[in-house]
N, C-alpha and C positions, 0 to 999 in steps of 0.2 A: 413584909408589912401588910396589914389588911387594908383593902380598898373601902373607903367610905364614900358612899354616894357616887360610885363610878358608873359610867355609862357603857362600859363593855367588861369582859372578864379576861383574866390572864390565860384561861384555857382557850378562849377564842383567838387571842393574839398568837399564843403558842402554836396553834393549829395553822394559822395564816403564815407563820414563819417556818412551818415544817418541823417544829420541835416536839410535837405531840402534846399530850395533856398532863403528863407526870410532872410533879414539882421538881424544878431544876434549880440547882444553887451555883451561882447567884442569880441566874436569869429571871426566875419567877419573881423574886423580890424587886428586881430592877423593873420588870415589866409592870408590876403593881404600882410602883412609884410613878411610872409614866402614865398609867391610867388615871391616877388621881390628878396629875398636873394637867393632862389633856381635858379631863372632864371639867375642871374648873376654868380652863381656857375657853371651852365651849360656852360655859355660863357667861363668862365675860363678853365673848363675841356676840352672843344672842341678847344679853341684857336680861336674862331670866334663867331659872334653873329647872331641871326636869326630874328631880326627885321629890318626894313628899316629906313634910315635916309639920308637926303641930305648930300653930301660930296664933298669936293674939296681936292685933295691930290697931292703933288708934290713928285717925286721919281727919282732916278738916273738909267738910263738904263745900263744893263750889257751885252746886246747882241743887235746886229743891227736888227735882225728879230723877236725875240720873247721876250716878257716881262711878267714876272709874276706880276700881279697887287698887290698892297699893300691892301690885304683884299678882301672880296667878294663884288661884284657889281651886283645889280639886274637890273640896266640900266645905260647906259653910254650916257651922253648928248653930251660931246665933249672931244677930246684929243688934246692937243697942245704940240709942241715940241720946244726946243731951238736949232735950227739947225745952229745958227750963234755964239753960245757961248757968248750971250749977257747978260746972267744972268736972262733973262725973256722968258719963253715958250710963243711964240707969233704966231707960224705957226700952223694952224689948219690942221690936217690930216683927210682925209675922210674915213668913215666906208665902203663906197661903192667901193672905188678904192685903198686906201692906207693900210688898215688894216682890220682885222676881229676880233671881240671879241670871245673869246673861253670859253666854259663851259664843264662840265662833261655831255656828251651825254648819258651815261649809265643810268642816273637817271633823272626823270622828275622833273622840278622845281628848279634845281640847278642854282646858280648865275654864272656870268662871273668871271673867275679867272686869265685870261691872255689875251693878244692880239697877234695876228700873223701878221706881215707885209706881204702884198701881193707881188707877183713876178712882177706884172704889174703896181704897183703904182709908184708914183714920190718921195717917201720919205722912209728913214729908221730911226731907233731910234738913238738918239744922244749919243752913248756909251761914258761913262766917264765924261759927262758934268753934274756937280752937280745940282741935282734937274732939270734935263733938260726935264722932261716929266710932264705934268700936266693933270690930269684926273678930270672931273667933272661929276656928276651923282648922283645916288642913291646907297648908300652903304648897304650892308647886303642882306637880303633875302626878296623877295616879299611877302612871306607868311611862317609862322612857319610850318616846316615839321611835319607830324603826329607823327613820332616817338619821336620828341623833345617835342611835346605837351604832349604825354602820359608819357614821362620820368619826365617832370616837375610836372604832376599831381601825379605820384606815389611818387616822392621824397618829395613833399610838404606834402602829407598825412603822410609820414614817419616822417618828421621833426615835424609836428604838434602833432603827437602822443607822442613825447618825453616829452611834457609838463607834462604828467601823470606818466612818468617813469624817474625821475631825474637821476637814475644811469644807464639808458640805457638798462634796462632789463625788458621785459613784459612777462606775463604769470605766470605759476606755475609749480612746479615740477610734479604735477599730469597731467596737461594739456599740458605741453610742455613749454620750455623757448625759448623766441625769443630775441636775442640781437639786439637792434637798434644801428647799427654801426654809428660812426661819419663820415665815408666815405660815398660816393654815394652807393645806393643800387646796388647790382650786376646786377639786371635786368635793371636798369637805365643805368649802364655802357655798357651793351650789346646793348641797344637801341641807345646809343649815339655814339657807336664805329665807325660807318661808316662816322660820320661827324667830327671826331677828325682830326685836322691838323697833318700831319706826319703819320697818319694811314689811313685817308680817301684817296680815289682815285680821289679826285677833283684836 
């Protein structure tokens, strides 16, 4: 099966497992299924996704000058506001005079997560107007962060290894016992921690 919006590749996992990069039957298909499941688990754990997709979203502004955007945006094509309470956001506000898209400047490559209305523009956000702001652009991240890619690789290898240990325990009393937990690997959690909503500084 083809991997859709996966955060690692079958080739990377096969190399990590010592299987080489050639397509193996049924291993490659099983690995691709694991990648898909692990990638969506990472999305759920972090409360955000790290691929990019076109998006159009309506939301209700709660402040005249600052708005936290619904999700991450790697690029913003246009923002329209319903400044007449007509039920349709029709007024285009300008990114050069009316607002500035804001991102986490402490980390390279982070997406836009909010907008700030400028002091010299001609518009403010329509507070309290239901779905009075419409944003169009590309949602998500422009590229998968290295830490997320490595987390997906490590967790996928771990999940794939569970095929051979149905009770979740690998090793031997002489060589040491390793329990393959049903939760995320602790190292994976550490890698993903900066990207979790509520814990991240974005």
